[in-house]
N, C-alpha and C positions, 0 to 999 in steps of 0.2 A: 436444687434445680440447676439445670445446665444454663450456661450463660446465653445471652441474646446473640452474641457472636457465633456460638456453636449452632444455635437454631437457624441463623441465617446461612451458615455453611451447609447444614443439613438440607435446607430448602434448595439451595443452589445445586448441590451434588445430586440430590434425588431427581429433580426435574431436568438437570443437565444430562444425567445418565439416560433418561427416557428419550430426550431429543437426540442424543448421540445414537441410541439404539435404532431409532427410526432412520437416521441417515445411513447407518451401516446396513440395515436391511434393504433400503432403497438401492444402495450401491451394489450390494451383492445379488439382488434379484433383478436388476435391470429396470426397476420401476422408479426411475429418477423423478423427483417432484410429484409423487403420487398424491392424489386427492386425499386419500385416507391418512397418509403420513403428514400432509400439510395440516389437516384438521387436528391431529394429535399434537403436533408442534405448536399450533396456535393456541390450543387449550392449555398446554403446559406453560406457555408464556403468560396467558391470562391468570392461571393459578399462581404463578410466581409473583405477578404484579399485585394480585389480591392479598396474598400472604404477607408480602413486604409492606403493603399499605396497612395491614393489621398490626404488624410489628411496630411501625412508626406512629401509630395512634397514641397520642399522649394523654388523651382524656379517658383513661381506664381507671375504674374504681378498684378492682382487685387484680393486680398485675399477675399474680401466680396463676389464677384461674384463666386469665386472658391468654397467657402464653401456653398453658396446657391445652386450651381450645385450639390455638394455632397449630400445635403439634398434632393434635387429633385430626384436624382438617387436612394437614399435609399428608398424613397416613391414608386417609380416605381418598383424597384426590389422586395421589400417586397410585393407589391400588386400582382405581377406576381407569386411569390412563394406561396402566400395564395390561389390564383386561382388554382394552381397546387395541393395544399394540399386538397382543397375543392373537386376537381374532383376525387382525390384518395380516400378520405374519404366518398364521396358522397354516 
């Protein structure tokens, strides 16, 4: 299994890329500080906080399953955020 450090990096990069994509779209389209973009950014930050909280939970009985669940949740949440972004930028 990948290390916890790699999982943290994956979370940071995936959610950071989504936030960056929103900023680039806003700058390119002239929709600075759009309501839709702000919602996506806020949700990405909330997902980041939630996943990092899960990583730092020390009261886990089965660590391997716990981290597998975190990775699955990351994939689901980033997929949902990308769908929202594509609808907005569409």
